[in-house]
LUMVO-324069 format. One record per atom (N, C-alpha, C): residue number from 0; x, y negated, z negated. Coordinates in steps of 0.02 Angstrom, whole numbers, always signed. Each point is the difference from the previous one (the first is absolute). Layout:
<nodes>
NODE / NUM / X / Y / Z
...
</nodes>
This chain:
<nodes>
NODE / 0 / +264 / -1569 / -643
NODE / 0 / +59 / -16 / +30
NODE / 0 / +28 / +65 / +35
NODE / 1 / +19 / -10 / +63
NODE / 1 / +24 / +58 / +39
NODE / 1 / +73 / -3 / +17
NODE / 2 / +33 / -54 / -19
NODE / 2 / +71 / -8 / +16
NODE / 2 / +35 / -41 / -55
NODE / 3 / +65 / +5 / -5
NODE / 3 / +38 / -38 / -49
NODE / 3 / +70 / -6 / +21
NODE / 4 / +32 / -49 / -29
NODE / 4 / +75 / -10 / +16
NODE / 4 / +38 / +19 / -70
NODE / 5 / +48 / +43 / +8
NODE / 5 / +38 / +22 / -59
NODE / 5 / +74 / -26 / +7
NODE / 6 / +21 / -44 / -47
NODE / 6 / +68 / -27 / +9
NODE / 6 / +53 / +58 / -5
NODE / 7 / +46 / -2 / +50
NODE / 7 / +52 / +47 / +3
NODE / 7 / -22 / +66 / +37
NODE / 8 / -65 / +13 / +6
NODE / 8 / -24 / +60 / +34
NODE / 8 / -33 / -11 / +69
NODE / 9 / -31 / -58 / +7
NODE / 9 / -36 / -17 / +61
NODE / 9 / -71 / -2 / -9
NODE / 10 / -36 / +2 / +56
NODE / 10 / -72 / -5 / -1
NODE / 10 / -32 / +71 / +5
NODE / 11 / -61 / +5 / -28
NODE / 11 / -40 / +60 / +6
NODE / 11 / -70 / -18 / +24
NODE / 12 / -30 / +35 / +44
NODE / 12 / +32 / +55 / +36
NODE / 12 / +47 / -22 / +57
NODE / 13 / +46 / +45 / +16
NODE / 13 / +46 / -17 / +55
NODE / 13 / -37 / +8 / +66
NODE / 14 / +6 / -50 / +40
NODE / 14 / -37 / +3 / +67
NODE / 14 / +53 / +17 / +52
NODE / 15 / +23 / +63 / -1
NODE / 15 / +43 / +21 / +54
NODE / 15 / -39 / +24 / +61
NODE / 16 / +28 / +1 / +57
NODE / 16 / -33 / +15 / +60
NODE / 16 / -20 / +73 / +1
NODE / 17 / +32 / +42 / -40
NODE / 17 / -13 / +75 / +1
NODE / 17 / -49 / +18 / -56
NODE / 18 / -22 / -46 / -40
NODE / 18 / -46 / +16 / -55
NODE / 18 / -72 / -7 / +22
NODE / 19 / -41 / +43 / -21
NODE / 19 / -76 / -6 / +11
NODE / 19 / -29 / -1 / -71
NODE / 20 / -28 / -57 / -13
NODE / 20 / -24 / -13 / -69
NODE / 20 / -74 / -3 / -8
NODE / 21 / -36 / +40 / +42
NODE / 21 / -71 / +2 / -10
NODE / 21 / -23 / +73 / -1
NODE / 22 / -55 / +15 / -31
NODE / 22 / -26 / +68 / -1
NODE / 22 / -19 / +25 / +69
NODE / 23 / +13 / +63 / +13
NODE / 23 / -16 / +28 / +64
NODE / 23 / -32 / +65 / -11
NODE / 24 / -30 / +29 / +52
NODE / 24 / -32 / +66 / -6
NODE / 24 / -74 / -4 / -24
NODE / 25 / -23 / +62 / -24
NODE / 25 / -69 / +7 / -19
NODE / 25 / -13 / -41 / -66
NODE / 26 / +49 / -12 / -37
NODE / 26 / -15 / -30 / -68
NODE / 26 / -6 / -73 / -3
NODE / 27 / -1 / -35 / +59
NODE / 27 / -3 / -75 / -5
NODE / 27 / -69 / -25 / +5
NODE / 28 / -50 / +37 / -16
NODE / 28 / -72 / -23 / +2
NODE / 28 / -12 / -36 / -65
NODE / 29 / -24 / -61 / +2
NODE / 29 / -14 / -39 / -57
NODE / 29 / -73 / +10 / -23
NODE / 30 / -8 / +27 / -58
NODE / 30 / -67 / +7 / -29
NODE / 30 / -32 / +64 / +20
NODE / 31 / -30 / +34 / -45
NODE / 31 / -31 / +69 / +18
NODE / 31 / -59 / -9 / +48
NODE / 32 / -36 / -55 / -5
NODE / 32 / -59 / -11 / +45
NODE / 32 / +18 / -6 / +69
NODE / 33 / +65 / -15 / +17
NODE / 33 / +24 / -9 / +67
NODE / 33 / +32 / +66 / +27
NODE / 34 / +2 / +51 / -41
NODE / 34 / +38 / +57 / +16
NODE / 34 / -40 / +49 / +44
NODE / 35 / +37 / +40 / +37
NODE / 35 / -33 / +50 / +47
NODE / 35 / -39 / +51 / -42
NODE / 36 / +26 / +17 / -59
NODE / 36 / -38 / +48 / -41
NODE / 36 / -69 / -24 / -17
NODE / 37 / -8 / -64 / -12
NODE / 37 / -63 / -27 / -17
NODE / 37 / -44 / -11 / +62
NODE / 38 / +31 / -32 / +52
NODE / 38 / -40 / -17 / +56
NODE / 38 / -22 / +60 / +43
NODE / 39 / +44 / +45 / +14
NODE / 39 / -14 / +56 / +43
NODE / 39 / -26 / +56 / -36
NODE / 40 / +27 / +24 / -56
NODE / 40 / -19 / +59 / -35
NODE / 40 / -48 / -11 / -60
NODE / 41 / -8 / -64 / -22
NODE / 41 / -45 / -14 / -55
NODE / 41 / +28 / +19 / -68
NODE / 42 / +66 / +11 / -5
NODE / 42 / +34 / +14 / -62
NODE / 42 / +1 / -61 / -45
NODE / 43 / -29 / +2 / -59
NODE / 43 / -3 / -60 / -46
NODE / 43 / +56 / +0 / -49
NODE / 44 / +24 / +57 / -19
NODE / 44 / +51 / +4 / -51
NODE / 44 / +68 / +24 / +27
NODE / 45 / +54 / -39 / -12
NODE / 45 / +63 / +21 / +25
NODE / 45 / +30 / +55 / -45
NODE / 46 / -13 / -6 / -67
NODE / 46 / +22 / +50 / -42
NODE / 46 / -54 / +17 / -54
NODE / 47 / +1 / +61 / -28
NODE / 47 / -54 / +19 / -48
NODE / 47 / +37 / +43 / -50
NODE / 48 / -26 / +1 / -61
NODE / 48 / +21 / +43 / -54
NODE / 48 / -58 / +43 / -21
NODE / 49 / +5 / +66 / +2
NODE / 49 / -54 / +42 / -21
NODE / 49 / +24 / +39 / -59
NODE / 50 / -33 / -6 / -59
NODE / 50 / +24 / +36 / -61
NODE / 50 / -17 / +73 / +10
NODE / 51 / +42 / +47 / -26
NODE / 51 / +50 / -13 / -51
NODE / 51 / +68 / -12 / +33
NODE / 52 / +16 / +10 / +61
NODE / 52 / +70 / -12 / +24
NODE / 52 / +6 / -2 / +72
NODE / 53 / -49 / -27 / +39
NODE / 53 / +3 / -4 / +70
NODE / 53 / +6 / -74 / +23
NODE / 54 / +51 / -14 / +44
NODE / 54 / +12 / -65 / +22
NODE / 54 / -1 / -1 / +80
NODE / 55 / -36 / -42 / +30
NODE / 55 / -5 / -5 / +72
NODE / 55 / +28 / -72 / +21
NODE / 56 / +48 / -2 / +39
NODE / 56 / +28 / -64 / +24
NODE / 56 / -4 / +0 / +77
NODE / 57 / -34 / -48 / +29
NODE / 57 / -8 / -5 / +70
NODE / 57 / +40 / -58 / +30
NODE / 58 / +4 / +0 / +66
NODE / 58 / +32 / -56 / +35
NODE / 58 / -53 / -43 / +34
NODE / 59 / +16 / -63 / +12
NODE / 59 / -46 / -46 / +30
NODE / 59 / -22 / +19 / +72
NODE / 60 / +41 / +45 / +31
NODE / 60 / -17 / +21 / +65
NODE / 60 / -57 / +50 / -2
NODE / 61 / -14 / +33 / -55
NODE / 61 / -56 / +50 / -6
NODE / 61 / +21 / +64 / +32
NODE / 62 / +62 / +7 / +24
NODE / 62 / +24 / +62 / +32
NODE / 62 / +37 / +46 / -46
NODE / 63 / +12 / -17 / -65
NODE / 63 / +39 / +40 / -41
NODE / 63 / -24 / -11 / -74
NODE / 64 / +3 / +54 / -40
NODE / 64 / -7 / -8 / -71
NODE / 64 / +41 / +52 / -34
NODE / 65 / +22 / -13 / -58
NODE / 65 / +42 / +47 / -42
NODE / 65 / -44 / +16 / -59
NODE / 66 / -4 / +64 / -16
NODE / 66 / -38 / +27 / -57
NODE / 66 / +49 / +32 / -47
NODE / 67 / +2 / -29 / -63
NODE / 67 / +44 / +30 / -50
NODE / 67 / -41 / +26 / -56
NODE / 68 / +14 / +61 / -19
NODE / 68 / -38 / +32 / -52
NODE / 68 / +44 / +32 / -51
NODE / 69 / -3 / -23 / -60
NODE / 69 / +40 / +24 / -56
NODE / 69 / -39 / +56 / -36
NODE / 70 / +30 / +57 / -6
NODE / 70 / -31 / +59 / -35
NODE / 70 / +48 / +21 / -58
NODE / 71 / -27 / -3 / -60
NODE / 71 / +39 / +24 / -57
NODE / 71 / +8 / +77 / +4
NODE / 72 / +58 / +22 / -11
NODE / 72 / +18 / +70 / +1
NODE / 72 / +0 / +29 / -71
NODE / 73 / +35 / -37 / -42
NODE / 73 / +2 / +15 / -77
NODE / 73 / +10 / -67 / -34
NODE / 74 / +18 / +3 / -64
NODE / 74 / +5 / -61 / -40
NODE / 74 / +59 / -45 / +27
NODE / 75 / +52 / +29 / +29
NODE / 75 / +56 / -42 / +20
NODE / 75 / +12 / -1 / +76
NODE / 76 / -44 / +31 / +39
NODE / 76 / +12 / +4 / +72
NODE / 76 / -64 / -21 / +39
NODE / 77 / +11 / -41 / +49
NODE / 77 / -56 / -23 / +44
NODE / 77 / +21 / +8 / +77
NODE / 78 / -38 / +27 / +38
NODE / 78 / +15 / +8 / +72
NODE / 78 / -34 / -55 / +38
NODE / 79 / +31 / -32 / +43
NODE / 79 / -31 / -54 / +41
NODE / 79 / -4 / +22 / +71
NODE / 80 / -59 / -1 / +28
NODE / 80 / -10 / +21 / +68
NODE / 80 / -8 / -63 / +42
NODE / 81 / +37 / -5 / +56
NODE / 81 / -6 / -58 / +46
NODE / 81 / -28 / +23 / +63
NODE / 82 / -54 / -24 / +22
NODE / 82 / -34 / +17 / +63
NODE / 82 / +0 / -56 / +46
NODE / 83 / +27 / +3 / +57
NODE / 83 / -1 / -52 / +53
NODE / 83 / -53 / +15 / +49
NODE / 84 / -44 / -51 / +11
NODE / 84 / -55 / +9 / +50
NODE / 84 / +6 / -54 / +52
NODE / 85 / -2 / +23 / +64
NODE / 85 / +1 / -47 / +58
NODE / 85 / -66 / +11 / +41
NODE / 86 / -26 / -54 / +18
NODE / 86 / -61 / +5 / +48
NODE / 86 / +23 / +26 / +67
NODE / 87 / -33 / +49 / +26
NODE / 87 / +19 / +26 / +62
NODE / 87 / -22 / -48 / +59
NODE / 88 / +48 / -19 / +37
NODE / 88 / -13 / -53 / +53
NODE / 88 / +11 / +29 / +72
NODE / 89 / -8 / +68 / +7
NODE / 89 / +9 / +32 / +62
NODE / 89 / +66 / +43 / +3
NODE / 90 / +2 / +46 / +45
NODE / 90 / +57 / +48 / +5
NODE / 90 / +66 / -33 / +12
NODE / 91 / +0 / -47 / +46
NODE / 91 / +67 / -31 / +18
NODE / 91 / +24 / -44 / -58
NODE / 92 / -43 / -33 / -38
NODE / 92 / +17 / -37 / -57
NODE / 92 / +29 / +44 / -54
NODE / 93 / -29 / +61 / -9
NODE / 93 / +26 / +48 / -48
NODE / 93 / +67 / +24 / +19
NODE / 94 / +11 / +14 / +67
NODE / 94 / +67 / +21 / +20
NODE / 94 / +50 / -56 / -13
NODE / 95 / -16 / -59 / +16
NODE / 95 / +41 / -60 / -11
NODE / 95 / +19 / -7 / -75
NODE / 96 / -53 / +4 / -44
NODE / 96 / +9 / -9 / -73
NODE / 96 / +47 / +55 / -25
NODE / 97 / -8 / +61 / +22
NODE / 97 / +42 / +57 / -26
NODE / 97 / +75 / -8 / +23
NODE / 98 / +7 / -18 / +66
NODE / 98 / +68 / -13 / +22
NODE / 98 / +31 / -59 / -32
NODE / 99 / -36 / -55 / -15
NODE / 99 / +25 / -59 / -35
NODE / 99 / +25 / +21 / -70
NODE / 100 / -44 / +37 / -33
NODE / 100 / +19 / +23 / -65
NODE / 100 / +63 / +44 / +0
NODE / 101 / +2 / +48 / +43
NODE / 101 / +56 / +44 / +6
NODE / 101 / +61 / -33 / +16
NODE / 102 / -3 / -47 / +47
NODE / 102 / +66 / -31 / +26
NODE / 102 / +19 / -64 / -40
NODE / 103 / -49 / -32 / -36
NODE / 103 / +18 / -66 / -32
NODE / 103 / -32 / -7 / -71
NODE / 104 / -62 / +1 / -5
NODE / 104 / -32 / -19 / -64
NODE / 104 / +14 / +49 / -53
NODE / 105 / +6 / +68 / +15
NODE / 105 / +18 / +47 / -52
NODE / 105 / +69 / -14 / -28
NODE / 106 / +45 / -17 / +42
NODE / 106 / +69 / -13 / -21
NODE / 106 / +5 / -64 / -41
NODE / 107 / -29 / -54 / +26
NODE / 107 / +2 / -65 / -35
NODE / 107 / -36 / +2 / -69
NODE / 108 / -60 / +28 / -3
NODE / 108 / -38 / +4 / -57
NODE / 108 / +27 / +52 / -53
NODE / 109 / +1 / +64 / +23
NODE / 109 / +17 / +52 / -45
NODE / 109 / +75 / -1 / -22
NODE / 110 / +44 / -11 / +45
NODE / 110 / +72 / +2 / -15
NODE / 110 / +29 / -63 / -26
NODE / 111 / -17 / -56 / +29
NODE / 111 / +29 / -65 / -17
NODE / 111 / -41 / -30 / -57
NODE / 112 / -64 / -6 / +10
NODE / 112 / -40 / -36 / -52
NODE / 112 / -13 / +43 / -62
NODE / 113 / -25 / +59 / +8
NODE / 113 / -15 / +41 / -59
NODE / 113 / +56 / +27 / -39
NODE / 114 / +55 / +16 / +38
NODE / 114 / +56 / +28 / -36
NODE / 114 / +52 / -49 / -26
NODE / 115 / -16 / -66 / +8
NODE / 115 / +53 / -49 / -17
NODE / 115 / +7 / +0 / -77
NODE / 116 / -48 / +14 / -39
NODE / 116 / +3 / +0 / -72
NODE / 116 / -1 / +68 / -33
NODE / 117 / +8 / +52 / +40
NODE / 117 / -10 / +70 / -25
NODE / 117 / +49 / +14 / -56
NODE / 118 / +64 / -17 / +12
NODE / 118 / +50 / +20 / -48
NODE / 118 / -14 / -37 / -67
NODE / 119 / -15 / -65 / +1
NODE / 119 / -15 / -38 / -56
NODE / 119 / -62 / +24 / -39
NODE / 120 / -51 / +13 / +38
NODE / 120 / -63 / +25 / -32
NODE / 120 / +7 / +66 / -35
NODE / 121 / +37 / +46 / +34
NODE / 121 / +9 / +64 / -29
NODE / 121 / +40 / -1 / -61
NODE / 122 / +46 / -48 / -4
NODE / 122 / +46 / -4 / -58
NODE / 122 / -35 / -37 / -60
NODE / 123 / -54 / -36 / +13
NODE / 123 / -29 / -42 / -47
NODE / 123 / -37 / +41 / -53
NODE / 124 / +15 / -21 / -64
NODE / 124 / -33 / +36 / -57
NODE / 124 / -39 / -58 / -30
NODE / 125 / -71 / -2 / +9
NODE / 125 / -35 / -56 / -30
NODE / 125 / -2 / -1 / -73
NODE / 126 / +2 / -62 / -28
NODE / 126 / -5 / -5 / -69
NODE / 126 / -73 / -23 / -21
NODE / 127 / -5 / -27 / -57
NODE / 127 / -70 / -22 / -19
NODE / 127 / -23 / -58 / +40
NODE / 128 / -65 / -2 / +16
NODE / 128 / -29 / -51 / +43
NODE / 128 / -7 / -63 / -40
NODE / 129 / +20 / -58 / +28
NODE / 129 / -8 / -62 / -32
NODE / 129 / -44 / -45 / +44
NODE / 130 / -59 / -13 / -20
NODE / 130 / -43 / -41 / +42
NODE / 130 / +1 / -71 / -27
NODE / 131 / -12 / -46 / +43
NODE / 131 / +1 / -75 / -16
NODE / 131 / -71 / -31 / +18
NODE / 132 / -4 / -63 / -9
NODE / 132 / -67 / -34 / +17
NODE / 132 / -14 / +6 / +75
NODE / 133 / +50 / +5 / +41
NODE / 133 / -10 / +0 / +71
NODE / 133 / -26 / +71 / +26
NODE / 134 / +0 / +47 / -49
NODE / 134 / -27 / +69 / +16
NODE / 134 / -71 / +8 / -24
NODE / 135 / -39 / -59 / +0
NODE / 135 / -68 / +8 / -26
NODE / 135 / -39 / +39 / +50
NODE / 136 / +16 / +1 / +63
NODE / 136 / -36 / +40 / +49
NODE / 136 / +10 / +73 / -11
NODE / 137 / +61 / +21 / -15
NODE / 137 / +13 / +68 / -13
NODE / 137 / -39 / +23 / -68
NODE / 138 / +3 / -40 / -46
NODE / 138 / -34 / +19 / -66
NODE / 138 / -76 / +3 / +13
NODE / 139 / -31 / -47 / +41
NODE / 139 / -70 / +1 / +9
NODE / 139 / -20 / +65 / +42
NODE / 140 / +42 / +16 / +50
NODE / 140 / -14 / +59 / +35
NODE / 140 / +5 / +61 / -38
NODE / 141 / +47 / +6 / -46
NODE / 141 / +5 / +58 / -41
NODE / 141 / -59 / +10 / -47
NODE / 142 / -26 / -57 / -26
NODE / 142 / -58 / +0 / -44
NODE / 142 / -59 / +22 / +38
NODE / 143 / -10 / -27 / +63
NODE / 143 / -56 / +14 / +44
NODE / 143 / +0 / +74 / +19
NODE / 144 / +59 / +25 / +21
NODE / 144 / +10 / +72 / +18
NODE / 144 / -14 / +48 / -58
NODE / 145 / +23 / -20 / -59
NODE / 145 / -12 / +42 / -60
NODE / 145 / -75 / +1 / -18
NODE / 146 / -33 / -56 / +8
NODE / 146 / -69 / -3 / -16
NODE / 146 / -48 / +35 / +49
NODE / 147 / +25 / +2 / +62
NODE / 147 / -41 / +28 / +54
NODE / 147 / +20 / +69 / +30
NODE / 148 / +53 / +29 / -32
NODE / 148 / +23 / +63 / +22
NODE / 148 / -54 / +56 / -7
NODE / 149 / -2 / +48 / +41
NODE / 149 / -50 / +55 / -6
NODE / 149 / +18 / +40 / -60
NODE / 150 / -52 / +13 / -40
NODE / 150 / +5 / +43 / -61
NODE / 150 / -62 / +44 / -1
NODE / 151 / +5 / +57 / -33
NODE / 151 / -61 / +37 / -11
NODE / 151 / -52 / -42 / -39
NODE / 152 / -64 / +8 / +10
NODE / 152 / -52 / -41 / -33
NODE / 152 / +6 / -4 / -72
NODE / 153 / +22 / +55 / -35
NODE / 153 / +6 / -3 / -74
NODE / 153 / +56 / -48 / -23
NODE / 154 / +50 / -8 / +40
NODE / 154 / +60 / -43 / -20
NODE / 154 / -8 / -71 / +25
NODE / 155 / -49 / -15 / +43
NODE / 155 / -2 / -68 / +29
NODE / 155 / -21 / -50 / -55
NODE / 156 / +36 / -57 / -7
NODE / 156 / -16 / -50 / -48
NODE / 156 / -61 / -39 / +19
NODE / 157 / -33 / -30 / -43
NODE / 157 / -60 / -38 / +12
NODE / 157 / +13 / -63 / +50
NODE / 158 / +61 / -25 / +0
NODE / 158 / +22 / -56 / +39
NODE / 158 / +31 / +17 / +64
NODE / 159 / -11 / +62 / +30
NODE / 159 / +37 / +25 / +57
NODE / 159 / -10 / -46 / +60
NODE / 160 / -55 / -38 / +4
NODE / 160 / -8 / -39 / +61
NODE / 160 / +30 / -73 / -9
NODE / 161 / +25 / -15 / -60
NODE / 161 / +22 / -67 / -11
NODE / 161 / +80 / -8 / -4
NODE / 162 / +22 / -58 / +10
NODE / 162 / +73 / -11 / -7
NODE / 162 / +16 / -9 / -71
NODE / 163 / +42 / +41 / -28
NODE / 163 / +16 / -1 / -71
NODE / 163 / +54 / -56 / -9
NODE / 164 / -11 / -40 / -52
NODE / 164 / +48 / -52 / -14
NODE / 164 / +42 / +13 / -64
</nodes>
């Protein structure tokens, strides 16, 4: 169901003349097999996880990917590196992309999107973690990562290649 009538509130979605209710831009490709990343560049995976702490997230356009790498500093500190990679599409496209970032995207993403929760997150003191049945993916990932993390050969358990239950 994509619409509903709410007594006292009206209908949803509101079909006003000024609203655009469909996805636009690079992200409206349906299915990875139809994406430019797959058809033009042969990229089969939109995102990857490489143990012990590397995450690669790509876009369906095949023109951008984000690499995040978590590096433990000590027992209580981890440094996260974020590396943005763009496919070079020519000198004028690079000039356009840099101007677009400087004049618009940098402000909207870095200032409005990323900073919107900064005060709340900085003041947050996390308590004990409480997992529920819906967190089965998180639990399975932690078991898999623990069983497959790099260790010196003397410390590696016999079941290092298996998912521990």
